[in-house]
Structure formats: structure tokens, C-alpha cells
mmCIF file as gemmi writes it, N, C-alpha and C atoms, coordinates in Angstrom:
data_model
loop_
_atom_site.group_PDB
_atom_site.id
_atom_site.type_symbol
_atom_site.label_atom_id
_atom_site.label_alt_id
_atom_site.label_comp_id
_atom_site.label_asym_id
_atom_site.label_entity_id
_atom_site.label_seq_id
_atom_site.pdbx_PDB_ins_code
_atom_site.Cartn_x
_atom_site.Cartn_y
_atom_site.Cartn_z
_atom_site.occupancy
_atom_site.B_iso_or_equiv
_atom_site.pdbx_formal_charge
_atom_site.auth_seq_id
_atom_site.auth_asym_id
_atom_site.pdbx_PDB_model_num
ATOM 1 N N . MET Axp A 1 ? -13.676 -4.907 -11.8 1 0 ? 1 A 1
ATOM 2 C CA . MET Axp A 1 ? -12.487 -5.035 -10.992 1 0 ? 1 A 1
ATOM 3 C C . MET Axp A 1 ? -12.028 -6.497 -11.018 1 0 ? 1 A 1
ATOM 4 N N . LEU Axp A 2 ? -10.728 -6.695 -11.192 1 0 ? 2 A 1
ATOM 5 C CA . LEU Axp A 2 ? -10.164 -8.036 -11.208 1 0 ? 2 A 1
ATOM 6 C C . LEU Axp A 2 ? -9.923 -8.54 -9.801 1 0 ? 2 A 1
ATOM 7 N N . GLY Axp A 3 ? -10.05 -9.828 -9.632 1 0 ? 3 A 1
ATOM 8 C CA . GLY Axp A 3 ? -9.666 -10.451 -8.376 1 0 ? 3 A 1
ATOM 9 C C . GLY Axp A 3 ? -8.159 -10.63 -8.344 1 0 ? 3 A 1
ATOM 10 N N . ALA Axp A 4 ? -7.67 -11.286 -7.324 1 0 ? 4 A 1
ATOM 11 C CA . ALA Axp A 4 ? -6.233 -11.511 -7.186 1 0 ? 4 A 1
ATOM 12 C C . ALA Axp A 4 ? -5.706 -12.464 -8.264 1 0 ? 4 A 1
ATOM 13 N N . LEU Axp A 5 ? -6.547 -13.422 -8.649 1 0 ? 5 A 1
ATOM 14 C CA . LEU Axp A 5 ? -6.147 -14.405 -9.654 1 0 ? 5 A 1
ATOM 15 C C . LEU Axp A 5 ? -7.216 -14.501 -10.735 1 0 ? 5 A 1
ATOM 16 N N . THR Axp A 6 ? -6.785 -14.794 -11.949 1 0 ? 6 A 1
ATOM 17 C CA . THR Axp A 6 ? -7.706 -15.148 -13.018 1 0 ? 6 A 1
ATOM 18 C C . THR Axp A 6 ? -7.386 -16.582 -13.405 1 0 ? 6 A 1
ATOM 19 N N . ILE Axp A 7 ? -8.392 -17.43 -13.359 1 0 ? 7 A 1
ATOM 20 C CA . ILE Axp A 7 ? -8.208 -18.841 -13.693 1 0 ? 7 A 1
ATOM 21 C C . ILE Axp A 7 ? -8.986 -19.124 -14.973 1 0 ? 7 A 1
ATOM 22 N N . ASP Axp A 8 ? -8.254 -19.587 -15.979 1 0 ? 8 A 1
ATOM 23 C CA . ASP Axp A 8 ? -8.854 -19.902 -17.273 1 0 ? 8 A 1
ATOM 24 C C . ASP Axp A 8 ? -8.396 -21.313 -17.631 1 0 ? 8 A 1
ATOM 25 N N . GLY Axp A 9 ? -9.242 -22.286 -17.32 1 0 ? 9 A 1
ATOM 26 C CA . GLY Axp A 9 ? -8.848 -23.678 -17.542 1 0 ? 9 A 1
ATOM 27 C C . GLY Axp A 9 ? -7.706 -24.03 -16.616 1 0 ? 9 A 1
ATOM 28 N N . ASN Axp A 10 ? -6.578 -24.438 -17.198 1 0 ? 10 A 1
ATOM 29 C CA . ASN Axp A 10 ? -5.396 -24.781 -16.404 1 0 ? 10 A 1
ATOM 30 C C . ASN Axp A 10 ? -4.432 -23.616 -16.233 1 0 ? 10 A 1
ATOM 31 N N . GLN Axp A 11 ? -4.768 -22.467 -16.806 1 0 ? 11 A 1
ATOM 32 C CA . GLN Axp A 11 ? -3.872 -21.31 -16.733 1 0 ? 11 A 1
ATOM 33 C C . GLN Axp A 11 ? -4.307 -20.371 -15.607 1 0 ? 11 A 1
ATOM 34 N N . VAL Axp A 12 ? -3.346 -20.02 -14.763 1 0 ? 12 A 1
ATOM 35 C CA . VAL Axp A 12 ? -3.588 -19.095 -13.652 1 0 ? 12 A 1
ATOM 36 C C . VAL Axp A 12 ? -2.763 -17.84 -13.894 1 0 ? 12 A 1
ATOM 37 N N . THR Axp A 13 ? -3.425 -16.688 -13.869 1 0 ? 13 A 1
ATOM 38 C CA . THR Axp A 13 ? -2.74 -15.412 -14.035 1 0 ? 13 A 1
ATOM 39 C C . THR Axp A 13 ? -2.828 -14.632 -12.735 1 0 ? 13 A 1
ATOM 40 N N . ARG Axp A 14 ? -1.676 -14.179 -12.26 1 0 ? 14 A 1
ATOM 41 C CA . ARG Axp A 14 ? -1.643 -13.345 -11.055 1 0 ? 14 A 1
ATOM 42 C C . ARG Axp A 14 ? -1.868 -11.896 -11.469 1 0 ? 14 A 1
ATOM 43 N N . ASN Axp A 15 ? -2.923 -11.286 -10.962 1 0 ? 15 A 1
ATOM 44 C CA . ASN Axp A 15 ? -3.273 -9.904 -11.265 1 0 ? 15 A 1
ATOM 45 C C . ASN Axp A 15 ? -2.62 -8.97 -10.252 1 0 ? 15 A 1
ATOM 46 N N . PRO Axp A 16 ? -2.626 -7.641 -10.504 1 0 ? 16 A 1
ATOM 47 C CA . PRO Axp A 16 ? -2.007 -6.698 -9.568 1 0 ? 16 A 1
ATOM 48 C C . PRO Axp A 16 ? -2.476 -6.873 -8.121 1 0 ? 16 A 1
ATOM 49 N N . ALA Axp A 17 ? -3.735 -7.207 -7.906 1 0 ? 17 A 1
ATOM 50 C CA . ALA Axp A 17 ? -4.238 -7.387 -6.535 1 0 ? 17 A 1
ATOM 51 C C . ALA Axp A 17 ? -3.497 -8.505 -5.81 1 0 ? 17 A 1
ATOM 52 N N . TYR Axp A 18 ? -3.047 -9.508 -6.528 1 0 ? 18 A 1
ATOM 53 C CA . TYR Axp A 18 ? -2.288 -10.606 -5.929 1 0 ? 18 A 1
ATOM 54 C C . TYR Axp A 18 ? -0.997 -10.079 -5.304 1 0 ? 18 A 1
ATOM 55 N N . TYR Axp A 19 ? -0.29 -9.252 -6.054 1 0 ? 19 A 1
ATOM 56 C CA . TYR Axp A 19 ? 0.98 -8.709 -5.567 1 0 ? 19 A 1
ATOM 57 C C . TYR Axp A 19 ? 0.752 -7.696 -4.45 1 0 ? 19 A 1
ATOM 58 N N . ASN Axp A 20 ? -0.324 -6.917 -4.55 1 0 ? 20 A 1
ATOM 59 C CA . ASN Axp A 20 ? -0.648 -5.969 -3.479 1 0 ? 20 A 1
ATOM 60 C C . ASN Axp A 20 ? -0.927 -6.711 -2.182 1 0 ? 20 A 1
ATOM 61 N N . LEU Axp A 21 ? -1.664 -7.804 -2.273 1 0 ? 21 A 1
ATOM 62 C CA . LEU Axp A 21 ? -1.966 -8.605 -1.095 1 0 ? 21 A 1
ATOM 63 C C . LEU Axp A 21 ? -0.693 -9.222 -0.519 1 0 ? 21 A 1
ATOM 64 N N . ALA Axp A 22 ? 0.196 -9.68 -1.376 1 0 ? 22 A 1
ATOM 65 C CA . ALA Axp A 22 ? 1.447 -10.273 -0.92 1 0 ? 22 A 1
ATOM 66 C C . ALA Axp A 22 ? 2.295 -9.256 -0.165 1 0 ? 22 A 1
ATOM 67 N N . VAL Axp A 23 ? 2.357 -8.029 -0.67 1 0 ? 23 A 1
ATOM 68 C CA . VAL Axp A 23 ? 3.123 -6.975 0.006 1 0 ? 23 A 1
ATOM 69 C C . VAL Axp A 23 ? 2.5 -6.66 1.357 1 0 ? 23 A 1
ATOM 70 N N . ALA Axp A 24 ? 1.194 -6.511 1.377 1 0 ? 24 A 1
ATOM 71 C CA . ALA Axp A 24 ? 0.514 -6.212 2.643 1 0 ? 24 A 1
ATOM 72 C C . ALA Axp A 24 ? 0.76 -7.33 3.655 1 0 ? 24 A 1
ATOM 73 N N . ALA Axp A 25 ? 0.672 -8.575 3.227 1 0 ? 25 A 1
ATOM 74 C CA . ALA Axp A 25 ? 0.872 -9.698 4.138 1 0 ? 25 A 1
ATOM 75 C C . ALA Axp A 25 ? 2.292 -9.737 4.691 1 0 ? 25 A 1
ATOM 76 N N . LYS Axp A 26 ? 3.257 -9.263 3.926 1 0 ? 26 A 1
ATOM 77 C CA . LYS Axp A 26 ? 4.652 -9.268 4.387 1 0 ? 26 A 1
ATOM 78 C C . LYS Axp A 26 ? 4.876 -8.255 5.5 1 0 ? 26 A 1
ATOM 79 N N . PHE Axp A 27 ? 4.254 -7.087 5.407 1 0 ? 27 A 1
ATOM 80 C CA . PHE Axp A 27 ? 4.525 -6.011 6.355 1 0 ? 27 A 1
ATOM 81 C C . PHE Axp A 27 ? 3.435 -5.81 7.398 1 0 ? 27 A 1
ATOM 82 N N . VAL Axp A 28 ? 2.217 -6.176 7.093 1 0 ? 28 A 1
ATOM 83 C CA . VAL Axp A 28 ? 1.103 -6.013 8.034 1 0 ? 28 A 1
ATOM 84 C C . VAL Axp A 28 ? 0.828 -7.38 8.646 1 0 ? 28 A 1
ATOM 85 N N . ARG Axp A 29 ? 1.519 -7.657 9.739 1 0 ? 29 A 1
ATOM 86 C CA . ARG Axp A 29 ? 1.487 -8.974 10.361 1 0 ? 29 A 1
ATOM 87 C C . ARG Axp A 29 ? 0.247 -9.158 11.231 1 0 ? 29 A 1
ATOM 88 N N . PRO Axp A 30 ? -0.097 -10.393 11.555 1 0 ? 30 A 1
ATOM 89 C CA . PRO Axp A 30 ? -1.236 -10.64 12.443 1 0 ? 30 A 1
ATOM 90 C C . PRO Axp A 30 ? -1.118 -9.827 13.731 1 0 ? 30 A 1
ATOM 91 N N . GLY Axp A 31 ? -2.238 -9.29 14.169 1 0 ? 31 A 1
ATOM 92 C CA . GLY Axp A 31 ? -2.261 -8.457 15.364 1 0 ? 31 A 1
ATOM 93 C C . GLY Axp A 31 ? -2.117 -6.98 15.058 1 0 ? 31 A 1
ATOM 94 N N . SER Axp A 32 ? -1.819 -6.62 13.81 1 0 ? 32 A 1
ATOM 95 C CA . SER Axp A 32 ? -1.729 -5.208 13.42 1 0 ? 32 A 1
ATOM 96 C C . SER Axp A 32 ? -3.115 -4.585 13.477 1 0 ? 32 A 1
ATOM 97 N N . VAL Axp A 33 ? -3.142 -3.285 13.729 1 0 ? 33 A 1
ATOM 98 C CA . VAL Axp A 33 ? -4.418 -2.569 13.739 1 0 ? 33 A 1
ATOM 99 C C . VAL Axp A 33 ? -4.343 -1.422 12.745 1 0 ? 33 A 1
ATOM 100 N N . ARG Axp A 34 ? -5.478 -1.174 12.109 1 0 ? 34 A 1
ATOM 101 C CA . ARG Axp A 34 ? -5.543 -0.062 11.169 1 0 ? 34 A 1
ATOM 102 C C . ARG Axp A 34 ? -5.593 1.231 11.958 1 0 ? 34 A 1
ATOM 103 N N . ILE Axp A 35 ? -4.834 2.22 11.487 1 0 ? 35 A 1
ATOM 104 C CA . ILE Axp A 35 ? -4.821 3.534 12.109 1 0 ? 35 A 1
ATOM 105 C C . ILE Axp A 35 ? -5.213 4.575 11.063 1 0 ? 35 A 1
ATOM 106 N N . ALA Axp A 36 ? -5.493 5.773 11.525 1 0 ? 36 A 1
ATOM 107 C CA . ALA Axp A 36 ? -5.953 6.836 10.63 1 0 ? 36 A 1
ATOM 108 C C . ALA Axp A 36 ? -4.863 7.235 9.64 1 0 ? 36 A 1
ATOM 109 N N . SER Axp A 37 ? -5.289 7.556 8.437 1 0 ? 37 A 1
ATOM 110 C CA . SER Axp A 37 ? -4.411 8.147 7.425 1 0 ? 37 A 1
ATOM 111 C C . SER Axp A 37 ? -5.276 9.091 6.601 1 0 ? 37 A 1
ATOM 112 N N . ASP Axp A 38 ? -4.631 10.035 5.932 1 0 ? 38 A 1
ATOM 113 C CA . ASP Axp A 38 ? -5.379 10.997 5.128 1 0 ? 38 A 1
ATOM 114 C C . ASP Axp A 38 ? -6.063 10.307 3.966 1 0 ? 38 A 1
ATOM 115 N N . GLU Axp A 39 ? -7.282 10.737 3.707 1 0 ? 39 A 1
ATOM 116 C CA . GLU Axp A 39 ? -7.982 10.246 2.521 1 0 ? 39 A 1
ATOM 117 C C . GLU Axp A 39 ? -7.582 11.11 1.34 1 0 ? 39 A 1
ATOM 118 N N . SER Axp A 40 ? -7.242 10.469 0.254 1 0 ? 40 A 1
ATOM 119 C CA . SER Axp A 40 ? -6.819 11.182 -0.936 1 0 ? 40 A 1
ATOM 120 C C . SER Axp A 40 ? -7.412 10.492 -2.16 1 0 ? 40 A 1
ATOM 121 N N . LYS Axp A 41 ? -8.095 11.259 -2.99 1 0 ? 41 A 1
ATOM 122 C CA . LYS Axp A 41 ? -8.646 10.677 -4.222 1 0 ? 41 A 1
ATOM 123 C C . LYS Axp A 41 ? -7.526 10.296 -5.178 1 0 ? 41 A 1
ATOM 124 N N . ASN Axp A 42 ? -6.433 11.067 -5.158 1 0 ? 42 A 1
ATOM 125 C CA . ASN Axp A 42 ? -5.327 10.815 -6.084 1 0 ? 42 A 1
ATOM 126 C C . ASN Axp A 42 ? -4.441 9.665 -5.642 1 0 ? 42 A 1
ATOM 127 N N . LEU Axp A 43 ? -4.33 9.466 -4.332 1 0 ? 43 A 1
ATOM 128 C CA . LEU Axp A 43 ? -3.456 8.423 -3.803 1 0 ? 43 A 1
ATOM 129 C C . LEU Axp A 43 ? -4.157 7.67 -2.676 1 0 ? 43 A 1
ATOM 130 N N . PRO Axp A 44 ? -5.023 6.712 -3.021 1 0 ? 44 A 1
ATOM 131 C CA . PRO Axp A 44 ? -5.664 5.932 -1.963 1 0 ? 44 A 1
ATOM 132 C C . PRO Axp A 44 ? -4.599 5.266 -1.09 1 0 ? 44 A 1
ATOM 133 N N . ASN Axp A 45 ? -4.847 5.221 0.216 1 0 ? 45 A 1
ATOM 134 C CA . ASN Axp A 45 ? -3.841 4.675 1.123 1 0 ? 45 A 1
ATOM 135 C C . ASN Axp A 45 ? -4.502 4.099 2.363 1 0 ? 45 A 1
ATOM 136 N N . VAL Axp A 46 ? -3.727 3.299 3.081 1 0 ? 46 A 1
ATOM 137 C CA . VAL Axp A 46 ? -4.168 2.712 4.341 1 0 ? 46 A 1
ATOM 138 C C . VAL Axp A 46 ? -2.933 2.575 5.228 1 0 ? 46 A 1
ATOM 139 N N . ALA Axp A 47 ? -3.129 2.789 6.541 1 0 ? 47 A 1
ATOM 140 C CA . ALA Axp A 47 ? -2.004 2.724 7.476 1 0 ? 47 A 1
ATOM 141 C C . ALA Axp A 47 ? -2.318 1.751 8.607 1 0 ? 47 A 1
ATOM 142 N N . PHE Axp A 48 ? -1.27 1.127 9.134 1 0 ? 48 A 1
ATOM 143 C CA . PHE Axp A 48 ? -1.403 0.153 10.212 1 0 ? 48 A 1
ATOM 144 C C . PHE Axp A 48 ? -0.316 0.373 11.251 1 0 ? 48 A 1
ATOM 145 N N . LYS Axp A 49 ? -0.592 -0.047 12.471 1 0 ? 49 A 1
ATOM 146 C CA . LYS Axp A 49 ? 0.425 -0.147 13.523 1 0 ? 49 A 1
ATOM 147 C C . LYS Axp A 49 ? 0.571 -1.631 13.825 1 0 ? 49 A 1
ATOM 148 N N . THR Axp A 50 ? 1.816 -2.13 13.72 1 0 ? 50 A 1
ATOM 149 C CA . THR Axp A 50 ? 2.069 -3.551 13.929 1 0 ? 50 A 1
ATOM 150 C C . THR Axp A 50 ? 2.279 -3.833 15.422 1 0 ? 50 A 1
ATOM 151 N N . PRO Axp A 51 ? 2.177 -5.091 15.817 1 0 ? 51 A 1
ATOM 152 C CA . PRO Axp A 51 ? 2.373 -5.424 17.228 1 0 ? 51 A 1
ATOM 153 C C . PRO Axp A 51 ? 3.747 -5.031 17.773 1 0 ? 51 A 1
ATOM 154 N N . ASP Axp A 52 ? 4.761 -4.971 16.911 1 0 ? 52 A 1
ATOM 155 C CA . ASP Axp A 52 ? 6.099 -4.583 17.375 1 0 ? 52 A 1
ATOM 156 C C . ASP Axp A 52 ? 6.344 -3.075 17.295 1 0 ? 52 A 1
ATOM 157 N N . GLY Axp A 53 ? 5.286 -2.31 17.009 1 0 ? 53 A 1
ATOM 158 C CA . GLY Axp A 53 ? 5.385 -0.849 17.053 1 0 ? 53 A 1
ATOM 159 C C . GLY Axp A 53 ? 5.735 -0.167 15.749 1 0 ? 53 A 1
ATOM 160 N N . HIS Axp A 54 ? 5.896 -0.91 14.669 1 0 ? 54 A 1
ATOM 161 C CA . HIS Axp A 54 ? 6.161 -0.282 13.378 1 0 ? 54 A 1
ATOM 162 C C . HIS Axp A 54 ? 4.877 0.331 12.818 1 0 ? 54 A 1
ATOM 163 N N . LEU Axp A 55 ? 5.047 1.382 12.043 1 0 ? 55 A 1
ATOM 164 C CA . LEU Axp A 55 ? 3.946 1.973 11.294 1 0 ? 55 A 1
ATOM 165 C C . LEU Axp A 55 ? 4.137 1.588 9.837 1 0 ? 55 A 1
ATOM 166 N N . VAL Axp A 56 ? 3.049 1.191 9.187 1 0 ? 56 A 1
ATOM 167 C CA . VAL Axp A 56 ? 3.096 0.752 7.792 1 0 ? 56 A 1
ATOM 168 C C . VAL Axp A 56 ? 2.069 1.559 7.012 1 0 ? 56 A 1
ATOM 169 N N . LEU Axp A 57 ? 2.51 2.18 5.929 1 0 ? 57 A 1
ATOM 170 C CA . LEU Axp A 57 ? 1.623 2.929 5.05 1 0 ? 57 A 1
ATOM 171 C C . LEU Axp A 57 ? 1.709 2.307 3.664 1 0 ? 57 A 1
ATOM 172 N N . ILE Axp A 58 ? 0.552 1.928 3.116 1 0 ? 58 A 1
ATOM 173 C CA . ILE Axp A 58 ? 0.486 1.379 1.762 1 0 ? 58 A 1
ATOM 174 C C . ILE Axp A 58 ? -0.264 2.397 0.908 1 0 ? 58 A 1
ATOM 175 N N . VAL Axp A 59 ? 0.377 2.83 -0.182 1 0 ? 59 A 1
ATOM 176 C CA . VAL Axp A 59 ? -0.162 3.895 -1.035 1 0 ? 59 A 1
ATOM 177 C C . VAL Axp A 59 ? -0.271 3.376 -2.469 1 0 ? 59 A 1
ATOM 178 N N . LEU Axp A 60 ? -1.398 3.665 -3.122 1 0 ? 60 A 1
ATOM 179 C CA . LEU Axp A 60 ? -1.624 3.275 -4.51 1 0 ? 60 A 1
ATOM 180 C C . LEU Axp A 60 ? -1.667 4.523 -5.377 1 0 ? 60 A 1
ATOM 181 N N . ASN Axp A 61 ? -0.878 4.536 -6.442 1 0 ? 61 A 1
ATOM 182 C CA . ASN Axp A 61 ? -0.98 5.595 -7.445 1 0 ? 61 A 1
ATOM 183 C C . ASN Axp A 61 ? -1.671 4.985 -8.652 1 0 ? 61 A 1
ATOM 184 N N . ASP Axp A 62 ? -2.99 5.194 -8.746 1 0 ? 62 A 1
ATOM 185 C CA . ASP Axp A 62 ? -3.722 4.58 -9.846 1 0 ? 62 A 1
ATOM 186 C C . ASP Axp A 62 ? -3.798 5.47 -11.086 1 0 ? 62 A 1
ATOM 187 N N . SER Axp A 63 ? -2.979 6.525 -11.118 1 0 ? 63 A 1
ATOM 188 C CA . SER Axp A 63 ? -2.893 7.336 -12.331 1 0 ? 63 A 1
ATOM 189 C C . SER Axp A 63 ? -1.724 6.833 -13.176 1 0 ? 63 A 1
ATOM 190 N N . LYS Axp A 64 ? -1.57 7.404 -14.359 1 0 ? 64 A 1
ATOM 191 C CA . LYS Axp A 64 ? -0.467 7.011 -15.233 1 0 ? 64 A 1
ATOM 192 C C . LYS Axp A 64 ? 0.779 7.85 -15 1 0 ? 64 A 1
ATOM 193 N N . LEU Axp A 65 ? 0.625 8.939 -14.243 1 0 ? 65 A 1
ATOM 194 C CA . LEU Axp A 65 ? 1.734 9.865 -14.011 1 0 ? 65 A 1
ATOM 195 C C . LEU Axp A 65 ? 2.298 9.708 -12.609 1 0 ? 65 A 1
ATOM 196 N N . PRO Axp A 66 ? 3.587 10.01 -12.416 1 0 ? 66 A 1
ATOM 197 C CA . PRO Axp A 66 ? 4.155 9.994 -11.069 1 0 ? 66 A 1
ATOM 198 C C . PRO Axp A 66 ? 3.428 11.01 -10.181 1 0 ? 66 A 1
ATOM 199 N N . GLN Axp A 67 ? 3.293 10.676 -8.912 1 0 ? 67 A 1
ATOM 200 C CA . GLN Axp A 67 ? 2.643 11.57 -7.954 1 0 ? 67 A 1
ATOM 201 C C . GLN Axp A 67 ? 3.59 11.81 -6.781 1 0 ? 67 A 1
ATOM 202 N N . ARG Axp A 68 ? 3.728 13.082 -6.414 1 0 ? 68 A 1
ATOM 203 C CA . ARG Axp A 68 ? 4.537 13.455 -5.246 1 0 ? 68 A 1
ATOM 204 C C . ARG Axp A 68 ? 3.601 13.599 -4.052 1 0 ? 68 A 1
ATOM 205 N N . PHE Axp A 69 ? 4.097 13.204 -2.874 1 0 ? 69 A 1
ATOM 206 C CA . PHE Axp A 69 ? 3.311 13.346 -1.651 1 0 ? 69 A 1
ATOM 207 C C . PHE Axp A 69 ? 4.256 13.374 -0.466 1 0 ? 69 A 1
ATOM 208 N N . SER Axp A 70 ? 3.721 13.706 0.691 1 0 ? 70 A 1
ATOM 209 C CA . SER Axp A 70 ? 4.537 13.699 1.899 1 0 ? 70 A 1
ATOM 210 C C . SER Axp A 70 ? 3.885 12.804 2.94 1 0 ? 70 A 1
ATOM 211 N N . ILE Axp A 71 ? 4.724 12.218 3.758 1 0 ? 71 A 1
ATOM 212 C CA . ILE Axp A 71 ? 4.275 11.41 4.887 1 0 ? 71 A 1
ATOM 213 C C . ILE Axp A 71 ? 4.626 12.199 6.138 1 0 ? 71 A 1
ATOM 214 N N . ASP Axp A 72 ? 3.609 12.58 6.891 1 0 ? 72 A 1
ATOM 215 C CA . ASP Axp A 72 ? 3.796 13.322 8.131 1 0 ? 72 A 1
ATOM 216 C C . ASP Axp A 72 ? 3.474 12.399 9.292 1 0 ? 72 A 1
ATOM 217 N N . SER Axp A 73 ? 4.444 12.194 10.181 1 0 ? 73 A 1
ATOM 218 C CA . SER Axp A 73 ? 4.23 11.297 11.312 1 0 ? 73 A 1
ATOM 219 C C . SER Axp A 73 ? 5.134 11.686 12.459 1 0 ? 73 A 1
ATOM 220 N N . GLN Axp A 74 ? 4.57 11.759 13.627 1 0 ? 74 A 1
ATOM 221 C CA . GLN Axp A 74 ? 5.33 11.989 14.856 1 0 ? 74 A 1
ATOM 222 C C . GLN Axp A 74 ? 6.221 13.217 14.743 1 0 ? 74 A 1
ATOM 223 N N . GLY Axp A 75 ? 5.67 14.272 14.134 1 0 ? 75 A 1
ATOM 224 C CA . GLY Axp A 75 ? 6.396 15.527 14.023 1 0 ? 75 A 1
ATOM 225 C C . GLY Axp A 75 ? 7.477 15.564 12.96 1 0 ? 75 A 1
ATOM 226 N N . LYS Axp A 76 ? 7.564 14.552 12.148 1 0 ? 76 A 1
ATOM 227 C CA . LYS Axp A 76 ? 8.559 14.494 11.076 1 0 ? 76 A 1
ATOM 228 C C . LYS Axp A 76 ? 7.845 14.357 9.745 1 0 ? 76 A 1
ATOM 229 N N . GLN Axp A 77 ? 8.548 14.757 8.67 1 0 ? 77 A 1
ATOM 230 C CA . GLN Axp A 77 ? 7.968 14.695 7.34 1 0 ? 77 A 1
ATOM 231 C C . GLN Axp A 77 ? 8.973 14.088 6.368 1 0 ? 77 A 1
ATOM 232 N N . VAL Axp A 78 ? 8.474 13.209 5.514 1 0 ? 78 A 1
ATOM 233 C CA . VAL Axp A 78 ? 9.276 12.606 4.449 1 0 ? 78 A 1
ATOM 234 C C . VAL Axp A 78 ? 8.543 12.847 3.139 1 0 ? 78 A 1
ATOM 235 N N . ASN Axp A 79 ? 9.257 13.31 2.125 1 0 ? 79 A 1
ATOM 236 C CA . ASN Axp A 79 ? 8.674 13.509 0.798 1 0 ? 79 A 1
ATOM 237 C C . ASN Axp A 79 ? 8.984 12.294 -0.064 1 0 ? 79 A 1
ATOM 238 N N . ALA Axp A 80 ? 7.999 11.901 -0.862 1 0 ? 80 A 1
ATOM 239 C CA . ALA Axp A 80 ? 8.171 10.715 -1.701 1 0 ? 80 A 1
ATOM 240 C C . ALA Axp A 80 ? 7.514 10.957 -3.053 1 0 ? 80 A 1
ATOM 241 N N . THR Axp A 81 ? 7.942 10.19 -4.043 1 0 ? 81 A 1
ATOM 242 C CA . THR Axp A 81 ? 7.321 10.183 -5.369 1 0 ? 81 A 1
ATOM 243 C C . THR Axp A 81 ? 7.011 8.738 -5.706 1 0 ? 81 A 1
ATOM 244 N N . LEU Axp A 82 ? 5.785 8.51 -6.171 1 0 ? 82 A 1
ATOM 245 C CA . LEU Axp A 82 ? 5.36 7.161 -6.518 1 0 ? 82 A 1
ATOM 246 C C . LEU Axp A 82 ? 5.028 7.125 -8.011 1 0 ? 82 A 1
ATOM 247 N N . ALA Axp A 83 ? 5.652 6.218 -8.713 1 0 ? 83 A 1
ATOM 248 C CA . ALA Axp A 83 ? 5.453 6.095 -10.161 1 0 ? 83 A 1
ATOM 249 C C . ALA Axp A 83 ? 4.001 5.78 -10.489 1 0 ? 83 A 1
ATOM 250 N N . GLY Axp A 84 ? 3.584 6.147 -11.692 1 0 ? 84 A 1
ATOM 251 C CA . GLY Axp A 84 ? 2.235 5.848 -12.145 1 0 ? 84 A 1
ATOM 252 C C . GLY Axp A 84 ? 1.971 4.348 -12.138 1 0 ? 84 A 1
ATOM 253 N N . GLY Axp A 85 ? 0.816 3.954 -11.593 1 0 ? 85 A 1
ATOM 254 C CA . GLY Axp A 85 ? 0.446 2.551 -11.546 1 0 ? 85 A 1
ATOM 255 C C . GLY Axp A 85 ? 1.135 1.742 -10.461 1 0 ? 85 A 1
ATOM 256 N N . ALA Axp A 86 ? 1.91 2.399 -9.613 1 0 ? 86 A 1
ATOM 257 C CA . ALA Axp A 86 ? 2.685 1.685 -8.599 1 0 ? 86 A 1
ATOM 258 C C . ALA Axp A 86 ? 1.981 1.667 -7.245 1 0 ? 86 A 1
ATOM 259 N N . VAL Axp A 87 ? 2.39 0.72 -6.428 1 0 ? 87 A 1
ATOM 260 C CA . VAL Axp A 87 ? 1.985 0.649 -5.033 1 0 ? 87 A 1
ATOM 261 C C . VAL Axp A 87 ? 3.254 0.794 -4.211 1 0 ? 87 A 1
ATOM 262 N N . GLY Axp A 88 ? 3.215 1.693 -3.239 1 0 ? 88 A 1
ATOM 263 C CA . GLY Axp A 88 ? 4.379 1.9 -2.373 1 0 ? 88 A 1
ATOM 264 C C . GLY Axp A 88 ? 4.056 1.47 -0.961 1 0 ? 88 A 1
ATOM 265 N N . THR Axp A 89 ? 5.022 0.83 -0.319 1 0 ? 89 A 1
ATOM 266 C CA . THR Axp A 89 ? 4.893 0.418 1.081 1 0 ? 89 A 1
ATOM 267 C C . THR Axp A 89 ? 5.991 1.112 1.857 1 0 ? 89 A 1
ATOM 268 N N . TYR Axp A 90 ? 5.606 1.84 2.886 1 0 ? 90 A 1
ATOM 269 C CA . TYR Axp A 90 ? 6.539 2.62 3.705 1 0 ? 90 A 1
ATOM 270 C C . TYR Axp A 90 ? 6.43 2.131 5.143 1 0 ? 90 A 1
ATOM 271 N N . VAL Axp A 91 ? 7.566 1.811 5.746 1 0 ? 91 A 1
ATOM 272 C CA . VAL Axp A 91 ? 7.59 1.262 7.098 1 0 ? 91 A 1
ATOM 273 C C . VAL Axp A 91 ? 8.564 2.082 7.936 1 0 ? 91 A 1
ATOM 274 N N . TRP Axp A 92 ? 8.137 2.457 9.14 1 0 ? 92 A 1
ATOM 275 C CA . TRP Axp A 92 ? 9.002 3.187 10.067 1 0 ? 92 A 1
ATOM 276 C C . TRP Axp A 92 ? 8.543 2.924 11.479 1 0 ? 92 A 1
ATOM 277 N N . ARG Axp A 93 ? 9.347 3.359 12.412 1 0 ? 93 A 1
ATOM 278 C CA . ARG Axp A 93 ? 9.037 3.198 13.836 1 0 ? 93 A 1
ATOM 279 C C . ARG Axp A 93 ? 8.8 4.535 14.44 1 0 ? 93 A 1
């Protein structure tokens, strides 16, 4: 597994984990707490509740093919498709 950065002499390469961390830091602010989300082998994910009441879901599609899924929250459902190799961030109140 690669770290966020690869350093080779004077060359620094930003790996996918770097961008994933940057996205998480933008939406999952200090004081956020992790909340339950469904475990999925096909689409690993993690959810948070922010101090201002937003819900944040970060989903990874580590396959090469697009994956369809639904987000069920507070009695509502949203259908989404995530491209192969993509990370999706979903925010709602």
C-alpha cells in the first residue's frame, strides 16, 4: 500500500491517498464524529456527522468498473453511480 506521498530524492509524488486525505479534510472538519454506515466489500465507505449538523459519506470504488449504490438517510434515498477507481464525497443535512 502506498502512503500519501512518495519521496525519491528531490522528487515528491502525490499518491491517491494524498487526494483522499485532502477531500476528507475539506468536508470532515475538527469536532466531527464518525457515525455508522453500511459495510460493503465492493464500496468501502465511512460516514461522519460534522459539528454544524452535516452528514458526510466518503465512498471508494476500488474496482475498474462503475458501481451503482444508494444512500439511505433520514427516510430518504438517493441513487448514485461512482466511476471505477473513484472516491465520492456526499454531503447533506
